[in-house]
C-alpha positions in Angstrom: 0.0 -0.2 -0.3 1.1 3.5 -0.6 -0.4 5.7 1.8 -1.9 9.0 1.6 -5.0 11.1 2.9 -6.5 12.1 -0.9 -9.7 13.6 0.6 -10.7 15.3 3.6 -14.6 15.2 3.9 -16.6 17.4 6.4 -20.0 17.0 7.3 -21.2 20.2 7.9 -24.6 21.9 9.0 -24.9 24.8 6.1 -23.1 24.3 3.1 -23.4 27.6 2.3 -22.1 29.1 4.9 -19.0 26.7 5.0 -18.5 27.0 1.4 -17.9 30.9 2.3 -15.6 30.0 5.3 -13.2 28.1 3.3 -13.2 29.7 -0.1 -13.5 33.1 0.7 -12.5 33.1 4.6 -9.2 30.9 4.0 -8.9 31.1 0.1 -9.1 27.7 -0.7 -9.2 26.9 -4.2 -12.9 25.5 -5.4 -13.3 23.0 -7.9 -16.2 22.7 -9.9 -18.8 20.5 -7.8 -22.4 19.4 -7.9 -24.5 21.9 -5.5 -24.9 19.2 -2.6 -21.0 19.5 -2.3 -18.0 21.3 -2.3 -14.6 20.7 -3.3 -11.3 22.5 -2.6 -8.0 21.7 -4.4 -5.3 21.2 -1.6 -1.4 20.6 -2.4 -1.8 16.5 -2.9 -5.4 16.3 -1.4 -8.8 17.8 -1.8 -11.2 18.8 1.1 -14.8 18.0 0.4 -17.7 19.8 2.4 -20.8 17.9 2.5 -24.2 17.6 4.5 -23.3 16.3 7.9 -26.8 14.4 7.6 -26.0 13.1 4.0 -22.6 12.3 4.9 -23.7 10.5 7.9 -26.3 8.3 6.0 -23.7 7.6 3.1 -22.0 5.9 5.8 -24.7 4.3 7.3 -23.8 6.0 10.9 -26.2 8.1 13.1 -25.4 11.7 12.7 -26.1 13.0 16.2 -22.6 12.3 17.3 -22.6 8.6 18.6 -20.2 7.0 16.3 -19.8 10.2 13.4 -17.5 13.0 14.4 -18.9 15.0 11.3 -15.9 14.0 9.0 -14.5 10.8 7.2 -11.0 10.5 6.1 -10.9 9.1 2.6 -8.4 6.9 1.0 -9.0 6.5 -2.9 -7.2 3.9 -4.8 -7.1 2.6 -8.3 -9.7 0.0 -8.5 -12.3 -2.1 -6.7 -10.1 -4.9 -5.8 -7.7 -2.2 -4.3 -10.7 -1.1 -1.9 -11.2 -4.7 -1.2 -7.7 -5.3 -0.1 -7.3 -2.1 2.1 -10.2 -2.8 3.7 -9.2 -6.1 4.2 -6.0 -5.0 5.4 -7.6 -2.4 8.0 -10.0 -4.8 9.5 -6.7 -7.3 9.9 -5.2 -4.5 11.8 -8.0 -4.0 14.2 -10.3 -1.7 12.2 -14.0 -2.0 12.6 -15.9 -2.6 9.9 -18.9 -0.3 9.3 -19.9 -0.5 5.5 -19.1 -3.1 3.4 -17.3 -2.1 0.0 -20.0 -1.9 -2.6 -21.1 0.0 -5.5 -22.5 3.3 -4.8 -25.1 5.8 -5.9 -22.2 8.2 -7.3 -20.8 5.6 -9.7 -18.1 4.6 -7.8 -17.3 1.8 -5.1 -16.6 2.2 -1.6 -16.6 0.6 2.0 -16.3 2.6 5.4 -14.2 1.2 8.6 -14.0 3.0 12.1 -9.8 3.1 13.1 -9.3 2.0 16.9 -9.9 5.5 18.0 -13.2 5.5 16.2 -12.5 7.9 13.0 -14.5 7.2 10.2 -12.4 6.3 6.9 -13.6 5.4 3.6 -12.2 3.4 0.9 -13.1 4.1 -2.3 -12.6 3.7 -6.2 -13.9 6.7 -7.8 -13.8 6.2 -11.8 -14.3 10.0 -12.3 -11.9 11.5 -9.5 -8.6 9.4 -10.1 -5.4 11.2 -10.4 -2.6 8.5 -10.0 -1.4 6.0 -12.6 -3.7 3.7 -13.6 -1.6 0.7 -12.7 -0.3 2.2 -9.4 -0.7 -0.6 -6.4 -2.9 -0.2 -3.7 
């Protein structure tokens, strides 16, 4: 595995207010995004803002703070098999499975686990957003 944090997604209560904060307040460069999410290009990673309730629903956890701390860390890999492999490695290393890898509504393939401290991670293959070489190992 080549470890990296490819995207940090924060669950937010008010997307417009949060976009204004990161775009105007901090000067983060915003990418073109669908209206329900905002992406900012950072050096070597991205920041995503998504509705808190919707993000919790996607991960199949409660948005009330029990099991969901308002953000996920995402590790994007080059294939669906890569998602399965990273998830296997994480579980073997002591992570707790939250959502088995599966095809998802946005056209990719992903699953979620909690690390030993309860931080929520998504492992995903996004065929529309991959920036590394196609033959790159997990």
